[in-house]
PyMOL Python script that loads the backbone (N, CA, C, O; Angstrom):
from pymol import cmd

cmd.read_pdbstr("""\
ATOM      1  N   UNK A   1       0.513  -1.250   0.167  1.00  0.00           N
ATOM      2  CA  UNK A   1      -0.011   0.445  -0.093  1.00  0.00           C
ATOM      3  C   UNK A   1       1.089   1.217  -0.014  1.00  0.00           C
ATOM      4  O   UNK A   1       0.987   2.437  -0.140  1.00  0.00           O
ATOM      5  N   UNK A   2       1.942   0.786   0.142  1.00  0.00           N
ATOM      6  CA  UNK A   2       3.028   2.280   0.841  1.00  0.00           C
ATOM      7  C   UNK A   2       4.040   2.526  -0.640  1.00  0.00           C
ATOM      8  O   UNK A   2       4.943   3.357  -0.737  1.00  0.00           O
ATOM      9  N   UNK A   3       3.538   1.441  -1.833  1.00  0.00           N
ATOM     10  CA  UNK A   3       3.749   1.834  -1.801  1.00  0.00           C
ATOM     11  C   UNK A   3       3.764   1.834  -3.437  1.00  0.00           C
ATOM     12  O   UNK A   3       4.607   1.691  -4.322  1.00  0.00           O
ATOM     13  N   UNK A   4       2.042   2.128  -3.320  1.00  0.00           N
ATOM     14  CA  UNK A   4       1.206   2.689  -3.569  1.00  0.00           C
ATOM     15  C   UNK A   4       0.861   4.388  -3.640  1.00  0.00           C
ATOM     16  O   UNK A   4       0.214   5.024  -4.473  1.00  0.00           O
ATOM     17  N   UNK A   5       1.499   4.776  -2.539  1.00  0.00           N
ATOM     18  CA  UNK A   5       1.294   6.073  -2.227  1.00  0.00           C
ATOM     19  C   UNK A   5       2.691   6.783  -3.097  1.00  0.00           C
ATOM     20  O   UNK A   5       2.756   7.727  -3.884  1.00  0.00           O
ATOM     21  N   UNK A   6       3.947   5.649  -2.426  1.00  0.00           N
ATOM     22  CA  UNK A   6       5.380   6.758  -3.633  1.00  0.00           C
ATOM     23  C   UNK A   6       4.259   6.431  -4.379  1.00  0.00           C
ATOM     24  O   UNK A   6       3.159   6.607  -3.854  1.00  0.00           O
ATOM     25  N   UNK A   7       4.337   5.930  -5.650  1.00  0.00           N
ATOM     26  CA  UNK A   7       3.834   6.065  -7.142  1.00  0.00           C
ATOM     27  C   UNK A   7       3.355   7.239  -7.132  1.00  0.00           C
ATOM     28  O   UNK A   7       3.929   8.107  -7.791  1.00  0.00           O
ATOM     29  N   UNK A   8       1.846   7.639  -6.162  1.00  0.00           N
ATOM     30  CA  UNK A   8       0.986   8.536  -6.671  1.00  0.00           C
ATOM     31  C   UNK A   8       1.484  10.058  -6.403  1.00  0.00           C
ATOM     32  O   UNK A   8       1.005  11.190  -6.474  1.00  0.00           O
ATOM     33  N   UNK A   9       2.587   9.509  -6.092  1.00  0.00           N
ATOM     34  CA  UNK A   9       3.111  11.476  -5.064  1.00  0.00           C
ATOM     35  C   UNK A   9       4.386  11.815  -6.096  1.00  0.00           C
ATOM     36  O   UNK A   9       4.971  12.884  -6.270  1.00  0.00           O
ATOM     37  N   UNK A  10       4.622  10.358  -6.783  1.00  0.00           N
ATOM     38  CA  UNK A  10       6.002  10.825  -7.834  1.00  0.00           C
ATOM     39  C   UNK A  10       5.253  10.851  -9.292  1.00  0.00           C
ATOM     40  O   UNK A  10       5.821  11.255 -10.307  1.00  0.00           O
ATOM     41  N   UNK A  11       4.058  10.422  -9.267  1.00  0.00           N
ATOM     42  CA  UNK A  11       2.713  11.159 -10.272  1.00  0.00           C
ATOM     43  C   UNK A  11       2.886  12.308 -10.138  1.00  0.00           C
ATOM     44  O   UNK A  11       3.481  12.913 -11.029  1.00  0.00           O
ATOM     45  N   UNK A  12       2.402  13.024  -8.924  1.00  0.00           N
ATOM     46  CA  UNK A  12       1.898  14.171  -9.164  1.00  0.00           C
ATOM     47  C   UNK A  12       2.640  14.831  -8.910  1.00  0.00           C
ATOM     48  O   UNK A  12       2.410  16.020  -9.133  1.00  0.00           O
ATOM     49  N   UNK A  13       3.973  14.444  -8.290  1.00  0.00           N
ATOM     50  CA  UNK A  13       4.875  15.500  -8.715  1.00  0.00           C
ATOM     51  C   UNK A  13       5.712  15.595 -10.121  1.00  0.00           C
ATOM     52  O   UNK A  13       6.286  16.582 -10.582  1.00  0.00           O
ATOM     53  N   UNK A  14       5.628  14.498 -10.571  1.00  0.00           N
ATOM     54  CA  UNK A  14       5.889  14.756 -12.308  1.00  0.00           C
ATOM     55  C   UNK A  14       4.814  16.059 -12.902  1.00  0.00           C
ATOM     56  O   UNK A  14       4.976  17.048 -13.617  1.00  0.00           O
ATOM     57  N   UNK A  15       3.965  15.604 -12.365  1.00  0.00           N
ATOM     58  CA  UNK A  15       2.851  16.072 -13.834  1.00  0.00           C
ATOM     59  C   UNK A  15       2.652  17.244 -13.184  1.00  0.00           C
ATOM     60  O   UNK A  15       2.020  18.086 -13.823  1.00  0.00           O
ATOM     61  N   UNK A  16       3.081  17.593 -11.887  1.00  0.00           N
ATOM     62  CA  UNK A  16       2.899  19.285 -11.716  1.00  0.00           C
ATOM     63  C   UNK A  16       4.349  20.076 -11.927  1.00  0.00           C
ATOM     64  O   UNK A  16       4.236  21.302 -11.918  1.00  0.00           O
ATOM     65  N   UNK A  17       6.149  19.376 -12.180  1.00  0.00           N
ATOM     66  CA  UNK A  17       7.274  19.875 -13.308  1.00  0.00           C
ATOM     67  C   UNK A  17       6.735  20.067 -14.102  1.00  0.00           C
ATOM     68  O   UNK A  17       6.626  21.231 -14.486  1.00  0.00           O
ATOM     69  N   UNK A  18       5.801  18.496 -15.097  1.00  0.00           N
ATOM     70  CA  UNK A  18       6.333  18.668 -16.121  1.00  0.00           C
ATOM     71  C   UNK A  18       5.582  19.387 -16.625  1.00  0.00           C
ATOM     72  O   UNK A  18       5.816  19.249 -17.825  1.00  0.00           O
ATOM     73  N   UNK A  19       4.302  20.546 -16.441  1.00  0.00           N
ATOM     74  CA  UNK A  19       3.411  21.433 -16.736  1.00  0.00           C
ATOM     75  C   UNK A  19       4.029  22.699 -16.206  1.00  0.00           C
ATOM     76  O   UNK A  19       3.241  23.619 -15.984  1.00  0.00           O
ATOM     77  N   UNK A  20       4.766  22.816 -16.069  1.00  0.00           N
ATOM     78  CA  UNK A  20       5.129  24.257 -15.464  1.00  0.00           C
ATOM     79  C   UNK A  20       6.264  23.820 -16.580  1.00  0.00           C
ATOM     80  O   UNK A  20       6.232  24.754 -17.382  1.00  0.00           O
ATOM     81  N   UNK A  21       6.685  23.416 -16.775  1.00  0.00           N
ATOM     82  CA  UNK A  21       8.146  23.539 -18.320  1.00  0.00           C
ATOM     83  C   UNK A  21       7.729  22.895 -19.368  1.00  0.00           C
ATOM     84  O   UNK A  21       8.661  22.512 -20.074  1.00  0.00           O
ATOM     85  N   UNK A  22       6.577  22.595 -19.787  1.00  0.00           N
ATOM     86  CA  UNK A  22       5.911  22.257 -20.854  1.00  0.00           C
ATOM     87  C   UNK A  22       3.603  23.006 -21.092  1.00  0.00           C
ATOM     88  O   UNK A  22       2.531  22.423 -21.253  1.00  0.00           O
ATOM     89  N   UNK A  23       4.133  24.799 -20.929  1.00  0.00           N
ATOM     90  CA  UNK A  23       3.560  24.739 -20.652  1.00  0.00           C
ATOM     91  C   UNK A  23       2.552  25.592 -22.080  1.00  0.00           C
ATOM     92  O   UNK A  23       2.788  26.039 -23.203  1.00  0.00           O
ATOM     93  N   UNK A  24       1.270  25.429 -21.080  1.00  0.00           N
ATOM     94  CA  UNK A  24       0.496  25.296 -23.040  1.00  0.00           C
ATOM     95  C   UNK A  24       0.705  23.986 -23.370  1.00  0.00           C
ATOM     96  O   UNK A  24      -0.316  23.341 -23.131  1.00  0.00           O
ATOM     97  N   UNK A  25       1.269  23.556 -23.656  1.00  0.00           N
ATOM     98  CA  UNK A  25       1.564  22.037 -24.675  1.00  0.00           C
ATOM     99  C   UNK A  25       0.237  20.927 -23.992  1.00  0.00           C
ATOM    100  O   UNK A  25      -0.699  20.374 -24.568  1.00  0.00           O
ATOM    101  N   UNK A  26       0.618  20.920 -22.686  1.00  0.00           N
ATOM    102  CA  UNK A  26      -0.641  19.872 -22.682  1.00  0.00           C
ATOM    103  C   UNK A  26      -1.907  20.451 -22.164  1.00  0.00           C
ATOM    104  O   UNK A  26      -1.852  21.119 -21.132  1.00  0.00           O
ATOM    105  N   UNK A  27      -3.412  20.209 -22.963  1.00  0.00           N
ATOM    106  CA  UNK A  27      -4.309  20.676 -23.100  1.00  0.00           C
ATOM    107  C   UNK A  27      -5.197  20.495 -21.551  1.00  0.00           C
ATOM    108  O   UNK A  27      -5.840  21.338 -20.924  1.00  0.00           O
ATOM    109  N   UNK A  28      -4.931  19.057 -21.257  1.00  0.00           N
ATOM    110  CA  UNK A  28      -5.459  19.422 -19.497  1.00  0.00           C
ATOM    111  C   UNK A  28      -5.137  19.934 -18.216  1.00  0.00           C
ATOM    112  O   UNK A  28      -5.840  19.947 -17.206  1.00  0.00           O
ATOM    113  N   UNK A  29      -3.620  20.488 -18.438  1.00  0.00           N
ATOM    114  CA  UNK A  29      -3.007  21.216 -17.451  1.00  0.00           C
ATOM    115  C   UNK A  29      -2.036  20.114 -16.795  1.00  0.00           C
ATOM    116  O   UNK A  29      -1.248  19.369 -17.377  1.00  0.00           O
ATOM    117  N   UNK A  30      -2.364  20.237 -15.175  1.00  0.00           N
ATOM    118  CA  UNK A  30      -1.298  19.959 -13.892  1.00  0.00           C
ATOM    119  C   UNK A  30      -1.982  18.814 -14.652  1.00  0.00           C
ATOM    120  O   UNK A  30      -1.427  18.258 -15.600  1.00  0.00           O
ATOM    121  N   UNK A  31      -3.236  18.471 -14.198  1.00  0.00           N
ATOM    122  CA  UNK A  31      -4.056  17.106 -13.421  1.00  0.00           C
ATOM    123  C   UNK A  31      -3.986  15.789 -14.523  1.00  0.00           C
ATOM    124  O   UNK A  31      -3.940  14.587 -14.262  1.00  0.00           O
ATOM    125  N   UNK A  32      -3.996  16.515 -15.923  1.00  0.00           N
ATOM    126  CA  UNK A  32      -3.951  15.707 -17.634  1.00  0.00           C
ATOM    127  C   UNK A  32      -2.045  15.389 -16.987  1.00  0.00           C
ATOM    128  O   UNK A  32      -1.442  14.316 -16.978  1.00  0.00           O
ATOM    129  N   UNK A  33      -1.633  16.541 -16.602  1.00  0.00           N
ATOM    130  CA  UNK A  33      -0.359  15.572 -16.761  1.00  0.00           C
ATOM    131  C   UNK A  33       0.024  14.756 -15.396  1.00  0.00           C
ATOM    132  O   UNK A  33       1.125  14.210 -15.467  1.00  0.00           O
ATOM    133  N   UNK A  34      -0.532  14.612 -14.430  1.00  0.00           N
ATOM    134  CA  UNK A  34      -0.727  13.826 -13.172  1.00  0.00           C
ATOM    135  C   UNK A  34      -0.724  12.727 -13.692  1.00  0.00           C
ATOM    136  O   UNK A  34       0.313  12.065 -13.679  1.00  0.00           O
ATOM    137  N   UNK A  35      -2.212  12.106 -14.454  1.00  0.00           N
ATOM    138  CA  UNK A  35      -2.436  10.881 -14.502  1.00  0.00           C
ATOM    139  C   UNK A  35      -1.882  10.027 -15.517  1.00  0.00           C
ATOM    140  O   UNK A  35      -1.898   8.800 -15.425  1.00  0.00           O
ATOM    141  N   UNK A  36      -1.264  10.828 -16.735  1.00  0.00           N
ATOM    142  CA  UNK A  36       0.459  10.718 -17.466  1.00  0.00           C
ATOM    143  C   UNK A  36       1.357  10.042 -16.697  1.00  0.00           C
ATOM    144  O   UNK A  36       1.845   8.914 -16.759  1.00  0.00           O
ATOM    145  N   UNK A  37       1.494  11.134 -15.826  1.00  0.00           N
ATOM    146  CA  UNK A  37       2.229  10.508 -14.924  1.00  0.00           C
ATOM    147  C   UNK A  37       2.341   9.139 -13.913  1.00  0.00           C
ATOM    148  O   UNK A  37       3.231   8.351 -13.594  1.00  0.00           O
ATOM    149  N   UNK A  38       1.476   9.258 -13.727  1.00  0.00           N
ATOM    150  CA  UNK A  38       0.749   7.619 -12.544  1.00  0.00           C
ATOM    151  C   UNK A  38       0.667   6.663 -13.722  1.00  0.00           C
ATOM    152  O   UNK A  38       0.743   5.485 -13.374  1.00  0.00           O
ATOM    153  N   UNK A  39       0.553   6.836 -14.827  1.00  0.00           N
ATOM    154  CA  UNK A  39       0.536   5.452 -16.021  1.00  0.00           C
ATOM    155  C   UNK A  39       1.937   5.065 -15.484  1.00  0.00           C
ATOM    156  O   UNK A  39       2.198   4.318 -14.541  1.00  0.00           O
ATOM    157  N   UNK A  40       3.117   6.018 -16.628  1.00  0.00           N
ATOM    158  CA  UNK A  40       4.207   5.858 -17.066  1.00  0.00           C
ATOM    159  C   UNK A  40       4.930   5.050 -15.244  1.00  0.00           C
ATOM    160  O   UNK A  40       5.577   4.027 -15.467  1.00  0.00           O
ATOM    161  N   UNK A  41       4.871   5.321 -14.128  1.00  0.00           N
ATOM    162  CA  UNK A  41       5.261   5.583 -13.009  1.00  0.00           C
ATOM    163  C   UNK A  41       5.340   3.957 -12.176  1.00  0.00           C
ATOM    164  O   UNK A  41       6.079   3.319 -11.425  1.00  0.00           O
ATOM    165  N   UNK A  42       3.567   3.798 -13.162  1.00  0.00           N
ATOM    166  CA  UNK A  42       3.527   2.505 -13.035  1.00  0.00           C
ATOM    167  C   UNK A  42       4.377   1.516 -13.966  1.00  0.00           C
ATOM    168  O   UNK A  42       5.421   0.878 -13.835  1.00  0.00           O
ATOM    169  N   UNK A  43       3.786   1.630 -14.586  1.00  0.00           N
ATOM    170  CA  UNK A  43       4.866   0.401 -16.158  1.00  0.00           C
ATOM    171  C   UNK A  43       6.168   0.366 -15.140  1.00  0.00           C
ATOM    172  O   UNK A  43       6.430  -0.538 -14.347  1.00  0.00           O
ATOM    173  N   UNK A  44       7.210   2.060 -15.454  1.00  0.00           N
ATOM    174  CA  UNK A  44       8.124   2.454 -14.655  1.00  0.00           C
ATOM    175  C   UNK A  44       8.193   1.037 -13.020  1.00  0.00           C
ATOM    176  O   UNK A  44       8.690  -0.089 -13.058  1.00  0.00           O
ATOM    177  N   UNK A  45       7.674   1.554 -12.128  1.00  0.00           N
ATOM    178  CA  UNK A  45       7.277   0.657 -10.974  1.00  0.00           C
ATOM    179  C   UNK A  45       7.354  -0.592 -11.329  1.00  0.00           C
ATOM    180  O   UNK A  45       8.489  -1.066 -11.278  1.00  0.00           O
ATOM    181  N   UNK A  46       6.747  -1.089 -11.576  1.00  0.00           N
ATOM    182  CA  UNK A  46       5.508  -2.159 -11.293  1.00  0.00           C
ATOM    183  C   UNK A  46       6.364  -2.881 -12.490  1.00  0.00           C
ATOM    184  O   UNK A  46       7.222  -3.575 -11.945  1.00  0.00           O
ATOM    185  N   UNK A  47       6.444  -2.971 -13.779  1.00  0.00           N
ATOM    186  CA  UNK A  47       7.125  -4.546 -14.648  1.00  0.00           C
ATOM    187  C   UNK A  47       8.218  -4.780 -14.510  1.00  0.00           C
ATOM    188  O   UNK A  47       9.320  -4.237 -14.587  1.00  0.00           O
ATOM    189  N   UNK A  48       7.556  -6.137 -14.175  1.00  0.00           N
ATOM    190  CA  UNK A  48       8.600  -6.932 -13.657  1.00  0.00           C
ATOM    191  C   UNK A  48      10.570  -6.351 -14.661  1.00  0.00           C
ATOM    192  O   UNK A  48      11.590  -6.148 -14.002  1.00  0.00           O
ATOM    193  N   UNK A  49      10.516  -6.250 -16.051  1.00  0.00           N
ATOM    194  CA  UNK A  49      11.896  -5.399 -16.743  1.00  0.00           C
ATOM    195  C   UNK A  49      12.580  -4.815 -16.013  1.00  0.00           C
ATOM    196  O   UNK A  49      13.706  -4.916 -15.526  1.00  0.00           O
ATOM    197  N   UNK A  50      11.287  -3.807 -15.974  1.00  0.00           N
ATOM    198  CA  UNK A  50      12.078  -2.136 -15.527  1.00  0.00           C
ATOM    199  C   UNK A  50      12.741  -1.891 -14.366  1.00  0.00           C
ATOM    200  O   UNK A  50      13.776  -1.225 -14.366  1.00  0.00           O
ATOM    201  N   UNK A  51      12.159  -2.456 -13.146  1.00  0.00           N
ATOM    202  CA  UNK A  51      11.871  -2.408 -12.022  1.00  0.00           C
ATOM    203  C   UNK A  51      12.882  -2.980 -11.236  1.00  0.00           C
ATOM    204  O   UNK A  51      12.916  -2.884 -10.009  1.00  0.00           O
ATOM    205  N   UNK A  52      13.910  -3.718 -12.091  1.00  0.00           N
ATOM    206  CA  UNK A  52      15.193  -4.035 -11.735  1.00  0.00           C
ATOM    207  C   UNK A  52      17.123  -3.481 -11.434  1.00  0.00           C
ATOM    208  O   UNK A  52      18.124  -4.081 -11.041  1.00  0.00           O
ATOM    209  N   UNK A  53      16.859  -2.187 -11.842  1.00  0.00           N
ATOM    210  CA  UNK A  53      17.375  -1.333 -11.951  1.00  0.00           C
ATOM    211  C   UNK A  53      17.056   0.027 -11.036  1.00  0.00           C
ATOM    212  O   UNK A  53      15.891   0.292 -10.739  1.00  0.00           O
ATOM    213  N   UNK A  54      18.534   1.151 -10.468  1.00  0.00           N
ATOM    214  CA  UNK A  54      18.024   1.907  -9.474  1.00  0.00           C
ATOM    215  C   UNK A  54      17.945   1.649  -8.299  1.00  0.00           C
ATOM    216  O   UNK A  54      18.240   0.521  -7.902  1.00  0.00           O
ATOM    217  N   UNK A  55      17.499   2.695  -7.392  1.00  0.00           N
ATOM    218  CA  UNK A  55      16.987   1.874  -5.659  1.00  0.00           C
ATOM    219  C   UNK A  55      15.640   2.025  -5.779  1.00  0.00           C
ATOM    220  O   UNK A  55      14.892   2.075  -6.756  1.00  0.00           O
ATOM    221  N   UNK A  56      15.399   2.116  -4.107  1.00  0.00           N
ATOM    222  CA  UNK A  56      13.989   0.613  -4.419  1.00  0.00           C
ATOM    223  C   UNK A  56      13.930   1.318  -3.009  1.00  0.00           C
ATOM    224  O   UNK A  56      14.881   1.059  -2.271  1.00  0.00           O
ATOM    225  N   UNK A  57      12.356   2.701  -2.213  1.00  0.00           N
ATOM    226  CA  UNK A  57      12.102   2.768  -1.657  1.00  0.00           C
ATOM    227  C   UNK A  57      10.691   2.102  -1.642  1.00  0.00           C
ATOM    228  O   UNK A  57       9.783   2.286  -2.452  1.00  0.00           O
ATOM    229  N   UNK A  58      10.700   1.372  -0.660  1.00  0.00           N
ATOM    230  CA  UNK A  58       9.352   0.587  -0.182  1.00  0.00           C
ATOM    231  C   UNK A  58       8.695  -0.522  -1.654  1.00  0.00           C
ATOM    232  O   UNK A  58       7.602  -0.758  -2.169  1.00  0.00           O
ATOM    233  N   UNK A  59      10.138  -0.944  -1.852  1.00  0.00           N
ATOM    234  CA  UNK A  59       9.963  -2.010  -3.180  1.00  0.00           C
ATOM    235  C   UNK A  59       9.587  -1.308  -4.269  1.00  0.00           C
ATOM    236  O   UNK A  59       8.861  -1.990  -4.993  1.00  0.00           O
ATOM    237  N   UNK A  60       9.903   0.406  -4.910  1.00  0.00           N
ATOM    238  CA  UNK A  60       9.767   0.544  -6.130  1.00  0.00           C
ATOM    239  C   UNK A  60      10.811   1.507  -5.936  1.00  0.00           C
ATOM    240  O   UNK A  60      11.333   2.115  -5.001  1.00  0.00           O
ATOM    241  N   UNK A  61      10.994   1.338  -8.144  1.00  0.00           N
ATOM    242  CA  UNK A  61      12.968   1.297  -7.895  1.00  0.00           C
ATOM    243  C   UNK A  61      12.331   3.208  -8.693  1.00  0.00           C
ATOM    244  O   UNK A  61      12.093   3.505  -9.864  1.00  0.00           O
ATOM    245  N   UNK A  62      12.304   3.535  -8.208  1.00  0.00           N
ATOM    246  CA  UNK A  62      12.375   5.211  -8.250  1.00  0.00           C
ATOM    247  C   UNK A  62      12.857   5.988  -9.540  1.00  0.00           C
ATOM    248  O   UNK A  62      12.242   6.848 -10.171  1.00  0.00           O
ATOM    249  N   UNK A  63      14.268   5.402  -9.799  1.00  0.00           N
ATOM    250  CA  UNK A  63      14.277   6.042 -11.333  1.00  0.00           C
ATOM    251  C   UNK A  63      13.446   4.945 -12.139  1.00  0.00           C
ATOM    252  O   UNK A  63      13.128   4.482 -11.043  1.00  0.00           O
ATOM    253  N   UNK A  64      12.923   4.262 -12.868  1.00  0.00           N
ATOM    254  CA  UNK A  64      12.641   3.374 -13.429  1.00  0.00           C
ATOM    255  C   UNK A  64      11.054   4.453 -13.284  1.00  0.00           C
ATOM    256  O   UNK A  64      10.562   4.772 -14.367  1.00  0.00           O
ATOM    257  N   UNK A  65      10.722   4.687 -12.692  1.00  0.00           N
ATOM    258  CA  UNK A  65       9.389   5.580 -12.051  1.00  0.00           C
ATOM    259  C   UNK A  65       8.830   6.414 -12.880  1.00  0.00           C
ATOM    260  O   UNK A  65       7.810   6.548 -13.555  1.00  0.00           O
ATOM    261  N   UNK A  66      10.530   7.313 -12.437  1.00  0.00           N
ATOM    262  CA  UNK A  66       9.995   9.002 -12.545  1.00  0.00           C
ATOM    263  C   UNK A  66      10.251   8.895 -14.116  1.00  0.00           C
ATOM    264  O   UNK A  66       9.582   9.671 -14.797  1.00  0.00           O
ATOM    265  N   UNK A  67      11.401   7.777 -14.993  1.00  0.00           N
ATOM    266  CA  UNK A  67      11.390   7.488 -16.303  1.00  0.00           C
ATOM    267  C   UNK A  67      10.559   7.839 -17.042  1.00  0.00           C
ATOM    268  O   UNK A  67      10.518   8.677 -17.942  1.00  0.00           O
ATOM    269  N   UNK A  68       9.396   6.674 -16.333  1.00  0.00           N
ATOM    270  CA  UNK A  68       8.033   6.421 -17.312  1.00  0.00           C
ATOM    271  C   UNK A  68       7.107   7.292 -17.151  1.00  0.00           C
ATOM    272  O   UNK A  68       6.238   7.539 -17.987  1.00  0.00           O
ATOM    273  N   UNK A  69       7.290   8.087 -15.511  1.00  0.00           N
ATOM    274  CA  UNK A  69       6.403   9.090 -16.019  1.00  0.00           C
ATOM    275  C   UNK A  69       6.696  10.528 -16.559  1.00  0.00           C
ATOM    276  O   UNK A  69       5.881  11.430 -16.757  1.00  0.00           O
ATOM    277  N   UNK A  70       8.209  10.533 -16.774  1.00  0.00           N
ATOM    278  CA  UNK A  70       8.280  11.718 -17.904  1.00  0.00           C
ATOM    279  C   UNK A  70       7.578  11.125 -19.534  1.00  0.00           C
ATOM    280  O   UNK A  70       6.607  11.455 -20.216  1.00  0.00           O
ATOM    281  N   UNK A  71       8.670  10.103 -19.656  1.00  0.00           N
ATOM    282  CA  UNK A  71       8.183   9.723 -21.327  1.00  0.00           C
ATOM    283  C   UNK A  71       7.112   9.687 -21.663  1.00  0.00           C
ATOM    284  O   UNK A  71       7.006  10.402 -22.660  1.00  0.00           O
ATOM    285  N   UNK A  72       5.291   8.808 -21.137  1.00  0.00           N
ATOM    286  CA  UNK A  72       4.567   8.780 -21.025  1.00  0.00           C
ATOM    287  C   UNK A  72       4.010  10.683 -20.967  1.00  0.00           C
ATOM    288  O   UNK A  72       3.008  10.892 -21.651  1.00  0.00           O
ATOM    289  N   UNK A  73       4.624  12.003 -20.193  1.00  0.00           N
ATOM    290  CA  UNK A  73       4.427  13.184 -20.162  1.00  0.00           C
ATOM    291  C   UNK A  73       4.139  13.793 -21.335  1.00  0.00           C
ATOM    292  O   UNK A  73       3.102  14.396 -21.613  1.00  0.00           O
ATOM    293  N   UNK A  74       5.386  13.559 -22.223  1.00  0.00           N
ATOM    294  CA  UNK A  74       6.169  13.854 -22.832  1.00  0.00           C
ATOM    295  C   UNK A  74       5.176  13.662 -24.006  1.00  0.00           C
ATOM    296  O   UNK A  74       4.540  14.426 -24.731  1.00  0.00           O
ATOM    297  N   UNK A  75       5.355  11.871 -23.849  1.00  0.00           N
ATOM    298  CA  UNK A  75       4.120  11.316 -25.223  1.00  0.00           C
ATOM    299  C   UNK A  75       2.242  12.406 -25.555  1.00  0.00           C
ATOM    300  O   UNK A  75       1.533  12.934 -26.411  1.00  0.00           O
ATOM    301  N   UNK A  76       2.384  12.097 -24.093  1.00  0.00           N
ATOM    302  CA  UNK A  76       0.771  13.134 -23.737  1.00  0.00           C
ATOM    303  C   UNK A  76       0.861  14.720 -24.265  1.00  0.00           C
ATOM    304  O   UNK A  76      -0.148  15.424 -24.243  1.00  0.00           O
ATOM    305  N   UNK A  77       1.925  15.139 -24.658  1.00  0.00           N
ATOM    306  CA  UNK A  77       2.250  16.789 -24.922  1.00  0.00           C
ATOM    307  C   UNK A  77       2.526  16.397 -26.052  1.00  0.00           C
ATOM    308  O   UNK A  77       1.500  15.885 -26.500  1.00  0.00           O
ATOM    309  N   UNK A  78       3.393  16.336 -26.838  1.00  0.00           N
ATOM    310  CA  UNK A  78       3.086  15.701 -28.242  1.00  0.00           C
ATOM    311  C   UNK A  78       2.000  15.154 -28.959  1.00  0.00           C
ATOM    312  O   UNK A  78       2.032  15.499 -30.140  1.00  0.00           O
ATOM    313  N   UNK A  79       0.628  14.101 -28.534  1.00  0.00           N
ATOM    314  CA  UNK A  79      -0.287  14.338 -28.527  1.00  0.00           C
ATOM    315  C   UNK A  79      -1.044  15.613 -28.899  1.00  0.00           C
ATOM    316  O   UNK A  79      -1.429  16.251 -29.879  1.00  0.00           O
ATOM    317  N   UNK A  80      -1.040  15.625 -27.455  1.00  0.00           N
ATOM    318  CA  UNK A  80      -2.052  17.396 -27.210  1.00  0.00           C
ATOM    319  C   UNK A  80      -1.634  18.143 -27.855  1.00  0.00           C
ATOM    320  O   UNK A  80      -2.525  18.796 -28.397  1.00  0.00           O
ATOM    321  N   UNK A  81      -0.448  18.501 -28.182  1.00  0.00           N
ATOM    322  CA  UNK A  81       0.264  19.345 -29.293  1.00  0.00           C
ATOM    323  C   UNK A  81      -0.497  19.539 -30.699  1.00  0.00           C
ATOM    324  O   UNK A  81      -1.004  20.458 -31.342  1.00  0.00           O
ATOM    325  N   UNK A  82      -0.300  18.225 -30.804  1.00  0.00           N
ATOM    326  CA  UNK A  82      -1.149  17.914 -32.032  1.00  0.00           C
ATOM    327  C   UNK A  82      -2.076  17.865 -32.841  1.00  0.00           C
ATOM    328  O   UNK A  82      -2.217  18.121 -34.037  1.00  0.00           O
ATOM    329  N   UNK A  83      -2.876  17.394 -31.786  1.00  0.00           N
ATOM    330  CA  UNK A  83      -4.924  17.791 -31.461  1.00  0.00           C
ATOM    331  C   UNK A  83      -4.886  19.545 -32.024  1.00  0.00           C
ATOM    332  O   UNK A  83      -5.432  20.125 -32.963  1.00  0.00           O
ATOM    333  N   UNK A  84      -4.199  19.872 -31.213  1.00  0.00           N
ATOM    334  CA  UNK A  84      -4.261  21.407 -31.513  1.00  0.00           C
ATOM    335  C   UNK A  84      -4.577  21.827 -32.233  1.00  0.00           C
ATOM    336  O   UNK A  84      -5.610  22.450 -32.480  1.00  0.00           O
ATOM    337  N   UNK A  85      -2.961  21.344 -33.227  1.00  0.00           N
ATOM    338  CA  UNK A  85      -2.856  22.266 -33.862  1.00  0.00           C
ATOM    339  C   UNK A  85      -3.599  21.207 -35.726  1.00  0.00           C
ATOM    340  O   UNK A  85      -3.187  21.067 -36.877  1.00  0.00           O
ATOM    341  N   UNK A  86      -4.627  20.829 -35.043  1.00  0.00           N
ATOM    342  CA  UNK A  86      -5.365  19.947 -35.979  1.00  0.00           C
ATOM    343  C   UNK A  86      -6.616  20.540 -36.176  1.00  0.00           C
ATOM    344  O   UNK A  86      -7.129  20.624 -37.292  1.00  0.00           O
ATOM    345  N   UNK A  87      -7.278  21.070 -34.868  1.00  0.00           N
ATOM    346  CA  UNK A  87      -8.187  22.062 -34.512  1.00  0.00           C
ATOM    347  C   UNK A  87      -8.566  23.531 -34.681  1.00  0.00           C
ATOM    348  O   UNK A  87      -9.555  23.984 -34.105  1.00  0.00           O
TER     349      UNK A  87
END
""", "prot")
cmd.dss("prot")
cmd.show_as("cartoon", "prot")
cmd.util.cbc("prot")
cmd.orient("prot")
């Protein structure tokens, strides 16, 4: 249970940071970025291939969780900017 809370905290922090870096690129703002960060952090922290490296905190691999969150937020911002240009 504590591991899930750590994953959610990582996602919220990443969502806020990435939303402030990518100003105007994410259509839904920090909330949408946090949801994308949660998906990426979950993939990085819990998938067997990804969670084998980096330090662990409450059995959560921190580095893969952060990298997964950042990558999914960047993918979201890419597709969100394409959707904004086409409309």
